[in-house]
C-alpha positions as CSV (number, residue, x, y, z in Angstrom):
1,X,-28.6,-4.8,22.5
2,X,-27.0,-1.4,22.1
3,X,-29.5,1.5,22.0
4,X,-29.4,3.6,18.9
5,X,-30.3,7.3,19.1
6,X,-31.2,9.9,16.4
7,X,-33.4,10.0,13.3
8,X,-33.6,7.5,10.5
9,X,-36.0,7.6,7.6
10,X,-37.9,4.3,7.4
11,X,-36.5,3.2,4.1
12,X,-33.0,3.5,5.6
13,X,-33.8,1.2,8.5
14,X,-31.0,-1.1,7.4
15,X,-28.4,1.6,8.2
16,X,-29.7,1.7,11.8
17,X,-29.6,-2.1,11.9
18,X,-26.0,-2.1,10.6
19,X,-24.8,0.3,13.2
20,X,-26.7,-1.6,15.9
21,X,-25.0,-4.8,14.8
22,X,-21.6,-3.2,14.8
23,X,-22.0,-1.7,18.2
24,X,-23.1,-5.1,19.5
25,X,-19.9,-6.7,18.1
26,X,-16.8,-4.6,17.3
27,X,-17.6,-1.0,18.1
28,X,-17.6,0.9,21.4
29,X,-19.1,4.1,20.2
30,X,-20.0,5.2,16.7
31,X,-22.2,7.4,14.5
32,X,-23.6,7.0,11.0
33,X,-25.2,9.5,8.6
34,X,-26.7,9.6,5.2
35,X,-27.5,12.8,3.2
36,X,-29.4,12.8,-0.1
37,X,-29.3,16.1,-2.1
38,X,-28.0,17.7,1.1
39,X,-30.9,16.6,3.2
40,X,-30.4,14.3,6.2
41,X,-31.9,10.9,5.8
42,X,-30.0,9.2,8.6
43,X,-28.4,10.8,11.7
44,X,-27.8,8.1,14.3
45,X,-25.3,7.3,17.1
46,X,-24.9,5.0,20.0
47,X,-22.5,3.3,22.4
48,X,-19.9,4.8,24.6
49,X,-17.1,7.3,24.6
50,X,-14.7,5.2,26.7
51,X,-13.4,1.7,26.6
52,X,-14.8,1.1,30.0
53,X,-18.3,1.8,28.6
54,X,-19.1,4.2,31.4
55,X,-19.8,7.4,29.4
56,X,-22.4,7.4,26.7
57,X,-21.8,8.6,23.1
58,X,-24.1,11.6,22.8
59,X,-25.4,13.6,19.8
60,X,-22.6,16.1,20.0
61,X,-19.8,13.7,20.7
62,X,-16.9,14.1,18.3
63,X,-13.7,12.1,17.7
64,X,-10.6,12.1,15.5
65,X,-11.4,10.9,12.0
66,X,-7.7,10.8,10.9
67,X,-7.3,10.7,7.1
68,X,-11.0,11.2,6.4
69,X,-9.8,14.8,7.1
70,X,-8.2,14.8,3.7
71,X,-11.7,15.1,2.1
72,X,-12.2,18.4,3.9
73,X,-8.8,19.7,2.9
74,X,-9.4,18.8,-0.7
75,X,-12.8,20.6,-0.6
76,X,-11.1,23.8,0.5
77,X,-8.8,23.6,-2.6
78,X,-11.7,22.9,-4.9
79,X,-13.6,25.9,-3.5
80,X,-10.6,28.2,-4.2
81,X,-10.2,26.7,-7.7
82,X,-13.9,27.3,-8.4
83,X,-13.6,30.9,-7.4
84,X,-10.7,31.4,-9.8
85,X,-8.2,32.0,-7.0
86,X,-6.3,28.7,-7.5
87,X,-5.4,27.1,-10.8
88,X,-5.3,23.3,-10.3
89,X,-3.0,23.0,-13.4
90,X,-0.5,25.7,-12.2
91,X,2.9,25.0,-10.7
92,X,2.9,25.0,-6.9
93,X,5.7,27.7,-7.1
94,X,3.1,30.1,-8.6
95,X,1.8,30.4,-5.0
96,X,4.7,29.2,-3.0
97,X,8.0,30.4,-4.6
98,X,10.3,28.7,-2.0
99,X,8.9,25.4,-3.1
100,X,11.1,25.5,-6.3
101,X,14.1,24.3,-4.3
102,X,15.6,20.9,-5.2
103,X,14.1,20.8,-8.7
104,X,10.4,21.0,-7.8
105,X,9.4,23.6,-10.4
106,X,7.4,21.0,-12.3
107,X,5.1,20.0,-9.4
108,X,1.6,21.1,-10.2
109,X,-1.3,21.7,-7.8
110,X,-3.1,18.8,-9.4
111,X,-0.1,16.5,-8.5
112,X,-0.3,17.5,-4.9
113,X,-4.1,16.8,-4.7
114,X,-3.7,13.4,-6.5
115,X,-0.8,12.0,-4.4
116,X,1.5,12.1,-7.5
117,X,3.7,15.0,-6.4
118,X,6.6,12.8,-5.4
119,X,6.7,13.9,-1.7
120,X,5.1,11.0,0.2
121,X,7.1,11.5,3.4
122,X,8.7,14.2,5.5
123,X,12.4,13.5,5.3
124,X,14.4,13.9,8.5
125,X,11.4,14.1,10.8
126,X,11.9,11.7,13.7
127,X,9.0,12.5,16.1
128,X,5.4,13.6,15.7
129,X,6.1,16.6,17.9
130,X,8.1,18.1,15.1
131,X,5.2,18.4,12.8
132,X,3.2,20.6,15.2
133,X,5.3,23.5,14.0
134,X,3.7,24.6,10.7
135,X,6.5,26.9,9.6
136,X,9.3,24.5,10.0
137,X,7.4,21.6,8.5
138,X,6.4,23.5,5.4
139,X,9.9,24.9,5.1
140,X,11.3,21.4,5.3
141,X,8.9,20.3,2.5
142,X,9.9,23.3,0.4
143,X,13.5,22.2,0.6
144,X,13.0,18.5,0.1
145,X,13.9,16.7,-3.1
146,X,11.4,14.6,-5.1
147,X,11.1,10.8,-4.8
148,X,9.9,10.6,-8.5
149,X,9.0,12.7,-11.5
150,X,5.7,14.5,-10.7
151,X,2.7,12.9,-12.2
152,X,4.6,9.8,-13.3
153,X,3.6,7.7,-10.3
154,X,1.4,7.8,-7.2
155,X,2.3,7.2,-3.6
156,X,0.0,8.0,-0.7
157,X,1.0,11.3,0.9
158,X,-0.2,10.3,4.3
159,X,0.9,13.5,6.2
160,X,2.5,15.6,3.5
161,X,-0.8,16.0,1.6
162,X,-2.2,18.3,4.3
163,X,0.9,20.4,4.7
164,X,1.2,20.8,0.9
165,X,-2.4,21.7,0.2
166,X,-2.6,23.6,3.4
167,X,0.4,25.8,2.6
168,X,-1.0,26.5,-0.9
169,X,-4.3,27.6,0.7
170,X,-2.5,29.7,3.2
171,X,-0.4,31.4,0.4
172,X,-3.6,32.1,-1.6
173,X,-5.9,33.3,1.3
174,X,-3.6,34.4,4.1
175,X,-5.4,32.0,6.4
176,X,-4.5,28.6,7.8
177,X,-6.3,25.6,6.3
178,X,-8.2,25.2,9.5
179,X,-9.3,28.8,9.6
180,X,-10.3,28.8,6.0
181,X,-12.4,25.6,6.5
182,X,-14.0,27.0,9.6
183,X,-15.0,30.3,8.0
184,X,-15.8,29.3,4.5
185,X,-17.2,25.8,5.0
186,X,-18.2,24.7,8.5
187,X,-19.7,28.0,9.6
188,X,-22.0,28.5,6.5
189,X,-23.1,24.9,6.7
190,X,-23.5,24.8,10.5
191,X,-21.2,21.7,10.4
192,X,-19.5,20.5,13.7
193,X,-16.2,19.6,12.1
194,X,-12.9,21.1,13.0
195,X,-9.4,20.9,11.6
196,X,-7.4,21.7,14.7
197,X,-9.5,21.7,17.8
198,X,-9.8,24.5,20.4
199,X,-9.9,23.7,24.1
200,X,-13.7,24.5,24.4
201,X,-14.5,21.3,22.5
202,X,-12.2,19.0,24.5
203,X,-15.0,17.7,26.8
204,X,-16.9,16.4,23.8
205,X,-14.0,14.3,22.4
206,X,-14.2,10.5,22.4
207,X,-10.6,9.3,22.5
208,X,-9.6,6.8,19.9
209,X,-9.4,3.3,21.4
210,X,-6.5,1.1,20.1
211,X,-7.3,-2.1,18.2
212,X,-7.9,-5.2,20.3
213,X,-4.5,-6.5,21.6
214,X,-2.8,-3.2,20.9
215,X,-1.8,-0.3,23.2
216,X,-1.7,3.4,22.7
217,X,1.7,2.9,21.2
218,X,0.0,1.4,18.1
219,X,1.3,3.3,15.1
220,X,-0.3,4.4,11.9
221,X,0.2,2.4,8.7
222,X,-1.9,2.4,5.6
223,X,-5.4,3.7,5.3
224,X,-8.6,1.6,4.9
225,X,-8.5,-0.4,1.6
226,X,-4.8,-1.0,1.7
227,X,-3.0,-4.3,2.2
228,X,0.1,-2.5,3.2
229,X,1.4,-2.9,6.7
230,X,3.0,-0.1,8.8
231,X,6.6,0.5,7.8
232,X,8.7,0.2,10.9
233,X,11.2,2.9,9.6
234,X,8.5,5.4,8.7
235,X,9.4,8.9,9.9
236,X,7.1,10.4,12.5
237,X,4.8,7.4,12.7
238,X,1.6,8.6,14.4
239,X,0.6,6.6,17.4
240,X,-2.8,6.4,19.0
241,X,-1.5,8.3,22.0
242,X,-0.4,11.1,19.7
243,X,-3.9,11.4,18.1
244,X,-5.4,11.5,21.6
245,X,-3.0,14.2,22.8
246,X,-3.9,17.8,23.5
247,X,-0.9,18.9,21.3
248,X,-2.4,17.0,18.3
249,X,-5.8,18.6,18.8
250,X,-4.3,22.1,18.8
251,X,-2.0,21.7,15.8
252,X,-2.8,22.2,12.2
253,X,-2.4,18.8,10.5
254,X,-4.9,19.0,7.6
255,X,-4.2,15.5,6.4
256,X,-5.2,13.9,9.7
257,X,-6.3,15.9,12.7
258,X,-9.9,16.6,11.8
259,X,-12.5,16.1,14.5
260,X,-16.2,15.5,14.0
261,X,-18.9,12.9,13.8
262,X,-20.8,11.2,11.0
263,X,-23.4,14.0,10.8
264,X,-20.8,16.7,10.2
265,X,-18.7,14.6,7.9
266,X,-21.6,13.6,5.7
267,X,-23.1,17.1,5.7
268,X,-19.9,18.8,4.5
269,X,-19.1,16.2,1.9
270,X,-22.7,16.2,0.6
271,X,-21.9,19.6,-0.9
272,X,-19.9,17.8,-3.6
273,X,-22.4,15.0,-4.1
274,X,-25.2,17.7,-4.3
275,X,-23.2,19.6,-7.1
276,X,-22.2,22.5,-4.9
277,X,-25.1,23.5,-2.7
278,X,-26.7,22.3,0.5
279,X,-29.6,23.8,2.4
280,X,-29.6,27.0,0.3
281,X,-25.8,27.5,0.9
282,X,-23.8,27.2,-2.3
283,X,-20.0,26.7,-1.9
284,X,-19.2,25.7,-5.4
285,X,-20.6,25.7,-8.9
286,X,-21.7,22.3,-10.3
287,X,-18.7,22.3,-12.6
288,X,-16.4,23.1,-9.7
289,X,-17.4,19.8,-8.0
290,X,-16.4,17.7,-10.9
291,X,-12.6,17.4,-10.1
292,X,-13.7,15.4,-7.0
293,X,-14.8,12.5,-9.1
294,X,-12.7,12.9,-12.3
295,X,-9.8,10.4,-12.5
296,X,-6.3,11.9,-12.4
297,X,-4.3,8.8,-11.8
298,X,-4.9,5.1,-12.0
299,X,-2.3,2.5,-11.2
300,X,-0.1,1.1,-8.5
301,X,0.4,3.2,-5.4
302,X,4.1,3.0,-4.5
303,X,3.4,3.6,-0.8
304,X,0.3,1.5,-0.3
305,X,1.4,-1.4,-2.5
306,X,-1.9,-1.7,-4.1
307,X,-3.8,-0.4,-7.2
308,X,-5.7,2.8,-6.7
309,X,-7.5,5.5,-8.6
310,X,-7.1,9.1,-7.4
311,X,-9.1,12.2,-8.3
312,X,-8.4,15.7,-7.0
313,X,-8.1,14.9,-3.4
314,X,-10.2,11.7,-3.2
315,X,-10.1,8.0,-3.9
316,X,-12.3,7.0,-6.9
317,X,-14.3,3.8,-6.3
318,X,-16.3,3.3,-9.5
319,X,-19.3,5.6,-9.3
320,X,-18.4,6.9,-5.9
321,X,-15.6,8.9,-4.4
322,X,-14.3,9.5,-0.9
323,X,-11.7,8.3,1.6
324,X,-11.3,6.7,5.0
325,X,-9.3,7.2,8.1
326,X,-6.8,5.1,10.1
327,X,-8.8,2.8,12.3
328,X,-12.1,2.8,10.4
329,X,-13.9,6.1,9.7
330,X,-15.0,6.7,6.2
331,X,-17.1,8.9,3.9
332,X,-18.4,7.9,0.4
333,X,-20.3,10.2,-2.0
334,X,-22.2,9.3,-5.2
335,X,-23.0,12.3,-7.4
336,X,-25.6,10.2,-9.4
337,X,-28.2,9.9,-6.6
338,X,-26.5,12.8,-4.8
339,X,-25.9,10.7,-1.8
340,X,-23.2,10.9,0.9
341,X,-22.7,8.3,3.6
342,X,-20.4,8.7,6.6
343,X,-19.3,6.4,9.5
344,X,-17.3,7.7,12.4
345,X,-16.2,5.6,15.4
346,X,-13.7,5.5,18.3
347,X,-12.8,1.8,18.4
348,X,-10.0,1.3,15.9
349,X,-9.4,-2.0,14.1
350,X,-6.1,-3.2,12.8
351,X,-7.0,-4.4,9.3
352,X,-3.7,-6.4,9.1
353,X,-5.1,-8.7,11.9
354,X,-8.8,-8.4,11.7
355,X,-11.4,-7.8,8.9
356,X,-13.1,-4.5,9.1
357,X,-16.3,-4.2,7.2
358,X,-18.1,-1.7,9.5
359,X,-18.1,1.3,7.2
360,X,-18.9,-0.9,4.1
361,X,-21.9,-2.4,5.9
362,X,-23.2,1.1,6.5
363,X,-22.6,2.1,2.9
364,X,-24.3,-1.0,1.5
365,X,-27.3,-0.5,3.8
366,X,-27.6,3.0,2.5
367,X,-27.7,1.8,-1.1
368,X,-30.4,-0.8,-0.1
369,X,-32.5,2.1,1.2
370,X,-31.8,4.1,-1.9
371,X,-33.2,1.3,-4.1
């Protein structure tokens, strides 16, 4: 039986049991966390950093959370909106004039945050290496034509979400998304989460482990919750070996290259569930949090091939909101009980071949404890 480390309030013992069961079955190394009203109820971890199970997952182990990063990027935009520095209903060209090219004057900031902007893919990009250059990538997006009328349809903006929101944040603040997040979110909260990772943190990183039967050439497809398979002709399909590379860590890819653990993911996102403040640190007003759970689009997602509900930067799942990352990580928040639950792991699962209920089991166990 895998040993679980950390703290867990007695009423949330089911979360510990769920992580223990997962580590005894599908997981190699993982962490789980629960915050209520910004206070930690569960902060646990166990297993190993490597597939050979020779290096233990420690308290400060971090790993790539892939698209769970989008929740952090969206938070940055909501903070700026709450401060009055960013108008969510304004055209993107208000902040990024070059973006008007190819008839994109009608794209609003809210369209970008809700995956309805009509720019789901980077046209002409053939390799992941090309997206490590921020200036050329955002210039390419500024010149690109729309795939549909903004706001009329949704299509998951897997990589473009981060460049679009990130460039808006950069134009408003003069700082990269990663720098803004570090200075305005992570540092005030004391959260060990990074968008773009500096070399000093490399020794703490648990590399992602490809799904059973797959190699590091395994490429990204749809996020958790989607029945869509990877598209073979997708431009710049991210492979496991890309996400594990030094170049990926150093780049700014605000849709996908966040590094952290369940503790840091849950802590940061608990700001929204707690109506703007955690541990005496207020990042938003209560009203400024509301766009995170207010529906913007409901219908079929053209990219994922499934029905979805999007808010400003999050997926809406009934009374909860959040998102997950390629391979299995996830964060879910519920503003009713002010609860946030996060799960972060290194063993990926291919949901096209194998059922993956690891995160869901953690979330359901948290609700059992809440009751």
